[in-house]
C-alpha positions as CSV (number, residue, x, y, z in Angstrom):
1,X,27.1,-0.7,-127.4
2,X,30.3,1.3,-127.8
3,X,30.7,4.4,-125.6
4,X,32.9,7.3,-126.6
5,X,35.7,8.4,-124.4
6,X,33.9,11.4,-123.0
7,X,30.7,9.5,-122.4
8,X,32.6,6.8,-120.5
9,X,34.2,9.4,-118.2
10,X,30.7,10.8,-117.4
11,X,29.4,7.4,-116.5
12,X,32.3,6.7,-114.2
13,X,31.9,10.1,-112.5
14,X,28.2,9.3,-112.0
15,X,28.8,5.9,-110.4
16,X,31.5,7.4,-108.1
17,X,29.1,10.1,-107.0
18,X,26.4,7.6,-106.2
19,X,28.8,5.5,-104.2
20,X,30.0,8.5,-102.2
21,X,26.4,9.6,-101.4
22,X,25.5,6.2,-100.2
23,X,28.7,5.7,-98.2
24,X,28.6,9.1,-96.4
25,X,24.7,9.4,-95.9
26,X,23.9,8.9,-92.2
27,X,21.7,5.7,-91.8
28,X,19.5,5.5,-88.6
29,X,19.3,1.9,-87.3
30,X,17.9,1.8,-83.7
31,X,18.0,3.8,-80.5
32,X,17.8,2.3,-77.0
33,X,16.2,4.1,-74.1
34,X,17.6,2.7,-70.9
35,X,17.4,3.6,-67.2
36,X,16.4,2.7,-63.7
37,X,13.0,3.2,-62.0
38,X,13.0,3.9,-58.3
39,X,10.5,4.9,-55.7
40,X,10.9,8.0,-53.5
41,X,12.5,5.9,-50.8
42,X,15.2,4.8,-53.3
43,X,13.8,1.3,-53.6
44,X,13.7,-0.3,-57.0
45,X,10.3,-0.5,-58.7
46,X,9.9,-3.9,-60.1
47,X,7.7,-4.9,-63.1
48,X,6.8,-1.4,-64.0
49,X,5.3,-0.9,-67.5
50,X,7.0,1.5,-69.9
51,X,5.3,2.6,-73.1
52,X,6.6,4.9,-75.9
53,X,4.0,6.7,-78.0
54,X,4.4,9.5,-80.6
55,X,3.6,13.0,-79.4
56,X,-0.1,13.8,-79.9
57,X,-0.9,10.1,-80.5
58,X,-2.1,7.1,-78.5
59,X,-0.3,4.5,-80.7
60,X,2.1,2.4,-78.8
61,X,5.2,1.8,-80.9
62,X,7.2,-0.1,-78.3
63,X,6.9,-1.3,-74.6
64,X,8.8,-3.2,-72.0
65,X,8.8,-3.9,-68.2
66,X,11.4,-3.2,-65.5
67,X,13.3,-6.1,-64.0
68,X,13.8,-7.1,-60.4
69,X,16.3,-4.3,-59.9
70,X,14.1,-1.7,-61.5
71,X,16.2,-1.5,-64.7
72,X,14.6,-1.3,-68.1
73,X,15.6,-1.2,-71.8
74,X,13.3,-0.1,-74.6
75,X,14.4,-0.1,-78.3
76,X,12.8,1.7,-81.3
77,X,13.8,2.5,-84.8
78,X,11.6,5.6,-85.0
79,X,12.8,9.3,-84.8
80,X,11.0,12.3,-83.7
81,X,9.3,13.5,-80.5
82,X,7.7,11.0,-78.2
83,X,6.0,10.5,-74.8
84,X,7.6,8.0,-72.5
85,X,5.0,6.6,-70.0
86,X,5.9,4.9,-66.7
87,X,3.2,3.1,-64.6
88,X,3.3,0.7,-61.7
89,X,0.9,-0.5,-59.1
90,X,0.6,1.8,-56.1
91,X,2.5,4.6,-58.0
92,X,1.4,7.7,-59.9
93,X,1.7,7.4,-63.6
94,X,4.5,9.6,-65.0
95,X,4.8,10.8,-68.6
96,X,8.3,12.0,-69.8
97,X,8.7,13.8,-73.2
98,X,11.7,12.5,-75.2
99,X,13.1,13.4,-78.6
100,X,15.0,10.8,-80.7
101,X,17.4,12.1,-83.3
102,X,19.1,10.4,-86.1
103,X,22.5,10.4,-84.4
104,X,21.0,9.0,-81.0
105,X,22.0,5.5,-80.3
106,X,21.3,5.4,-76.5
107,X,19.2,7.7,-74.3
108,X,19.4,7.5,-70.5
109,X,16.2,8.2,-68.5
110,X,16.4,7.4,-64.8
111,X,12.9,7.8,-63.2
112,X,11.6,8.3,-59.7
113,X,7.9,7.5,-59.2
114,X,5.8,9.1,-56.5
115,X,3.8,6.6,-54.4
116,X,0.0,6.5,-54.7
117,X,-1.8,4.3,-52.2
118,X,-4.3,2.0,-54.0
119,X,-7.8,2.5,-52.9
120,X,-10.1,-0.6,-53.2
121,X,-13.8,-0.3,-53.1
122,X,-15.6,-2.4,-50.6
123,X,-16.2,-5.9,-52.0
124,X,-18.7,-8.2,-50.4
125,X,-18.3,-11.9,-51.2
126,X,-21.4,-13.9,-50.4
127,X,-22.2,-17.5,-51.2
128,X,-25.3,-19.4,-50.5
129,X,-24.7,-22.6,-48.5
130,X,-25.8,-25.8,-50.2
131,X,-27.5,-27.1,-47.0
132,X,-28.8,-25.1,-44.0
133,X,-30.1,-26.8,-40.8
134,X,-32.9,-25.0,-38.9
135,X,-34.2,-27.1,-36.0
136,X,-36.6,-29.5,-37.6
137,X,-36.1,-28.1,-41.1
138,X,-33.3,-28.8,-43.6
139,X,-33.1,-26.3,-46.5
140,X,-31.5,-27.3,-49.8
141,X,-30.3,-24.6,-52.1
142,X,-31.5,-25.8,-55.5
143,X,-28.7,-24.1,-57.6
144,X,-26.1,-26.0,-55.6
145,X,-27.4,-29.4,-56.8
146,X,-28.5,-28.6,-60.4
147,X,-26.2,-30.0,-63.1
148,X,-28.1,-28.7,-66.1
149,X,-29.8,-32.0,-67.2
150,X,-32.8,-31.6,-64.9
151,X,-36.3,-31.0,-66.4
152,X,-38.8,-31.5,-63.7
153,X,-38.8,-31.3,-59.9
154,X,-38.4,-35.0,-59.5
155,X,-35.0,-34.8,-61.3
156,X,-33.8,-32.4,-58.7
157,X,-35.1,-34.4,-55.7
158,X,-33.1,-37.4,-56.9
159,X,-29.9,-35.4,-56.3
160,X,-30.6,-34.2,-52.8
161,X,-28.7,-36.0,-50.0
162,X,-31.0,-38.1,-47.8
163,X,-33.8,-38.3,-50.3
164,X,-34.7,-41.3,-52.5
165,X,-37.1,-41.3,-55.4
166,X,-38.4,-44.7,-56.7
167,X,-39.0,-45.4,-60.4
168,X,-42.7,-44.8,-59.9
169,X,-42.1,-41.4,-58.1
170,X,-42.5,-42.3,-54.4
171,X,-40.3,-40.0,-52.3
172,X,-38.8,-41.3,-49.1
173,X,-36.5,-39.9,-46.4
174,X,-34.8,-43.0,-45.0
175,X,-37.6,-45.5,-44.8
176,X,-40.3,-42.9,-44.3
177,X,-42.4,-41.7,-47.3
178,X,-43.0,-38.0,-47.4
179,X,-46.5,-36.9,-46.3
180,X,-46.9,-34.3,-49.0
181,X,-45.1,-31.9,-51.3
182,X,-46.2,-28.3,-50.9
183,X,-45.5,-25.1,-52.9
184,X,-44.9,-22.0,-50.8
185,X,-46.6,-23.7,-47.9
186,X,-49.7,-24.8,-49.7
187,X,-50.6,-28.4,-50.6
188,X,-52.3,-29.3,-53.8
189,X,-52.3,-33.1,-53.9
190,X,-51.3,-34.6,-50.5
191,X,-50.3,-38.2,-51.2
192,X,-50.9,-37.6,-54.9
193,X,-47.8,-35.4,-55.1
194,X,-46.4,-37.4,-58.1
195,X,-48.7,-35.3,-60.2
196,X,-46.6,-32.3,-59.2
197,X,-43.1,-33.6,-58.9
198,X,-43.2,-35.5,-62.2
199,X,-44.5,-32.6,-64.2
200,X,-43.6,-29.2,-62.7
201,X,-40.6,-27.6,-64.4
202,X,-37.5,-27.3,-62.2
203,X,-36.3,-23.9,-63.4
204,X,-38.6,-21.8,-61.1
205,X,-37.4,-23.7,-58.0
206,X,-35.2,-21.7,-55.5
207,X,-35.0,-24.0,-52.4
208,X,-36.4,-27.3,-51.2
209,X,-37.3,-27.5,-47.5
210,X,-37.4,-30.9,-45.8
211,X,-39.7,-30.7,-42.8
212,X,-39.2,-33.3,-40.0
213,X,-41.8,-34.1,-37.3
214,X,-44.4,-32.5,-39.6
215,X,-47.9,-31.9,-38.3
216,X,-50.9,-31.1,-40.5
217,X,-52.3,-29.1,-37.6
218,X,-50.2,-26.0,-37.0
219,X,-51.6,-25.6,-33.5
220,X,-50.1,-29.0,-32.6
221,X,-46.7,-28.2,-33.9
222,X,-44.1,-29.0,-31.2
223,X,-46.7,-30.8,-29.1
224,X,-47.8,-33.7,-31.3
225,X,-45.4,-36.6,-31.4
226,X,-45.0,-37.4,-35.1
227,X,-42.5,-38.9,-37.4
228,X,-44.1,-37.5,-40.6
229,X,-41.9,-35.7,-43.1
230,X,-43.0,-33.3,-45.8
231,X,-41.4,-31.2,-48.5
232,X,-42.0,-27.5,-49.3
233,X,-40.9,-26.0,-52.6
234,X,-39.8,-22.3,-52.4
235,X,-39.9,-20.5,-55.7
236,X,-37.7,-17.7,-57.1
237,X,-39.1,-14.2,-56.8
238,X,-39.5,-13.8,-60.6
239,X,-41.6,-17.0,-60.8
240,X,-44.2,-15.7,-58.3
241,X,-47.3,-14.0,-59.6
242,X,-46.7,-14.9,-63.2
243,X,-47.8,-17.8,-65.4
244,X,-45.3,-20.4,-66.5
245,X,-45.3,-24.0,-67.6
246,X,-44.2,-26.3,-70.4
247,X,-45.7,-28.1,-73.4
248,X,-44.5,-31.4,-74.9
249,X,-45.8,-32.7,-78.3
250,X,-45.0,-36.0,-80.0
251,X,-46.4,-37.7,-83.1
252,X,-45.3,-40.8,-84.9
253,X,-46.4,-42.8,-87.9
254,X,-47.2,-46.5,-87.8
255,X,-48.2,-48.6,-90.7
256,X,-49.6,-51.5,-88.7
257,X,-51.6,-49.7,-86.0
258,X,-52.9,-46.3,-85.4
259,X,-50.5,-43.4,-85.5
260,X,-49.0,-42.6,-82.1
261,X,-49.3,-39.3,-80.3
262,X,-48.3,-37.9,-76.9
263,X,-49.4,-34.4,-75.8
264,X,-48.6,-33.1,-72.4
265,X,-48.9,-29.6,-70.9
266,X,-48.4,-27.9,-67.5
267,X,-49.6,-24.4,-66.7
268,X,-49.3,-22.8,-63.3
269,X,-49.4,-19.6,-61.3
270,X,-48.5,-19.2,-57.6
271,X,-49.3,-15.9,-56.0
272,X,-50.0,-15.0,-52.4
273,X,-53.8,-15.0,-52.7
274,X,-54.4,-17.6,-55.4
275,X,-52.5,-20.7,-56.7
276,X,-53.4,-22.5,-59.9
277,X,-52.0,-25.7,-61.3
278,X,-53.4,-27.1,-64.6
279,X,-52.2,-30.4,-66.1
280,X,-53.3,-32.4,-69.2
281,X,-52.0,-35.5,-71.0
282,X,-53.3,-37.2,-74.1
283,X,-51.5,-40.3,-75.4
284,X,-51.8,-43.7,-77.0
285,X,-48.2,-44.6,-76.5
286,X,-48.8,-46.9,-73.5
287,X,-47.9,-44.2,-70.9
288,X,-50.0,-44.8,-67.7
289,X,-50.8,-41.7,-65.7
290,X,-53.5,-43.3,-63.6
291,X,-50.8,-44.0,-60.9
292,X,-50.3,-40.3,-60.5
293,X,-54.0,-39.7,-59.8
294,X,-54.8,-42.8,-57.7
295,X,-54.4,-40.8,-54.5
296,X,-56.7,-38.1,-55.8
297,X,-59.5,-40.5,-56.7
298,X,-59.2,-42.6,-53.5
299,X,-58.4,-40.7,-50.4
300,X,-57.2,-42.9,-47.5
301,X,-55.8,-40.5,-45.0
302,X,-56.3,-41.3,-41.4
303,X,-58.4,-39.2,-39.2
304,X,-56.8,-35.8,-38.8
305,X,-58.2,-32.8,-37.1
306,X,-56.7,-30.5,-39.8
307,X,-58.4,-32.1,-42.8
308,X,-62.0,-32.0,-43.9
309,X,-63.6,-34.1,-46.7
310,X,-61.0,-36.9,-46.7
311,X,-61.9,-40.6,-47.2
312,X,-63.9,-39.7,-50.3
313,X,-63.7,-41.7,-53.5
314,X,-64.6,-41.2,-57.2
315,X,-65.8,-44.4,-58.8
316,X,-65.3,-45.4,-62.4
317,X,-68.3,-46.3,-64.6
318,X,-66.6,-49.4,-65.8
319,X,-63.4,-51.1,-64.9
320,X,-62.0,-54.2,-66.7
321,X,-58.9,-56.0,-65.3
322,X,-57.3,-58.6,-67.5
323,X,-54.1,-60.6,-67.2
324,X,-51.1,-59.0,-68.9
325,X,-47.7,-60.6,-69.4
326,X,-44.8,-59.6,-67.3
327,X,-43.4,-57.2,-69.9
328,X,-42.8,-53.5,-70.1
329,X,-46.3,-51.9,-69.8
330,X,-45.7,-49.7,-72.8
331,X,-45.3,-52.8,-75.0
332,X,-48.6,-54.4,-74.0
333,X,-50.7,-51.4,-73.0
334,X,-52.5,-50.4,-76.2
335,X,-54.3,-47.4,-74.7
336,X,-56.0,-44.2,-75.6
337,X,-55.7,-42.1,-72.5
338,X,-57.0,-38.6,-71.7
339,X,-56.3,-36.8,-68.4
340,X,-57.2,-33.2,-67.4
341,X,-56.6,-31.9,-63.9
342,X,-57.6,-28.4,-62.7
343,X,-56.4,-27.5,-59.2
344,X,-56.9,-24.2,-57.3
345,X,-56.2,-22.9,-53.9
346,X,-58.0,-19.6,-52.9
347,X,-56.8,-17.8,-49.8
348,X,-59.8,-16.1,-48.1
349,X,-57.9,-15.1,-45.0
350,X,-54.6,-16.1,-43.2
351,X,-56.6,-18.8,-41.5
352,X,-59.1,-19.9,-44.2
353,X,-58.2,-21.5,-47.6
354,X,-60.4,-23.2,-50.1
355,X,-59.0,-25.9,-52.3
356,X,-60.6,-27.2,-55.5
357,X,-59.5,-30.4,-57.2
358,X,-61.0,-31.1,-60.6
359,X,-60.1,-34.3,-62.5
360,X,-61.3,-35.8,-65.8
361,X,-59.9,-39.1,-66.9
362,X,-60.8,-41.2,-69.8
363,X,-59.0,-44.5,-70.5
364,X,-59.4,-46.9,-73.3
365,X,-57.4,-50.1,-73.3
366,X,-57.1,-52.8,-76.0
367,X,-55.2,-56.0,-75.3
368,X,-55.3,-59.3,-77.1
369,X,-53.3,-62.5,-76.9
370,X,-52.8,-65.3,-79.4
371,X,-51.6,-68.7,-78.3
372,X,-50.3,-71.4,-80.7
373,X,-49.8,-75.0,-79.8
374,X,-48.2,-77.1,-82.5
375,X,-47.7,-80.9,-82.1
């Protein structure tokens, strides 16, 4: 491409003009807003917060904090009208309007903040003690011992200091077995408390009371010399006067023998006037629940002025006892067990209560042994 002489002059003039415009046009790079923040007593305000926001906008385009001497430095590449906000603990917030022009490189803003005493609302910090001693009663706060893996009351009792729970559910304090496990002061099963502790959900429990020198007769409390111990379960308020419980279902297929099943349910309601506890279990997996109800079938309490109707027994129609090898009972107990327990306590007056215990148990066992002798 060949340019004529006049055209070449025009191109050169155009390039020179562009160069001059670029060279002499003012370019805005950055402006720094600096200063010192002090209190009314001329003391430096440390760690104050400084924000810059466009006028009529809440968008923060830059921020910083004052140092130990109250000095601050805030940089921005924006121009226009802005609000500079200063805030610090125990001081009134201050908003200062500022205008940043193209030619501004540094703006000085020394600030004095007015004091404003910080008013704190009353805060009450309370914490339930894990263990409380009350004469002959030790109160355990259940939430202090729960770890999240507990399902039934027995799991919680195992974690309480001073209490021991055996594999079959016997609860002891030291060497002394507990006399009974009550709910809100009422006893369902006496020595048959395993029915309760092994099946009642732990979630409604608020506190566990350990009662030393316990007497079944309230009139003899403090007079009768006794080493008996008992437990009393205190429920959460939301668990009272409402039905709650749990349900467990299990079913398995077996090609060689009958299919296995295990169905267990608990349903309960504890109010001031009436208390109900319903339990059922149906299984052929070898689980033996007869140990839970042994104390309900055969009462063996000693004479006690506070009890009526004890020393009564329910007899089985047929009982067969055979030798079983010393193995895990689930491996050799080929059973078909059905248990249903209905238990009620009716409060007629503060001094009169009627307790009903209904129990239905059907147990079918099948065991065989083959012996081979080869010579």
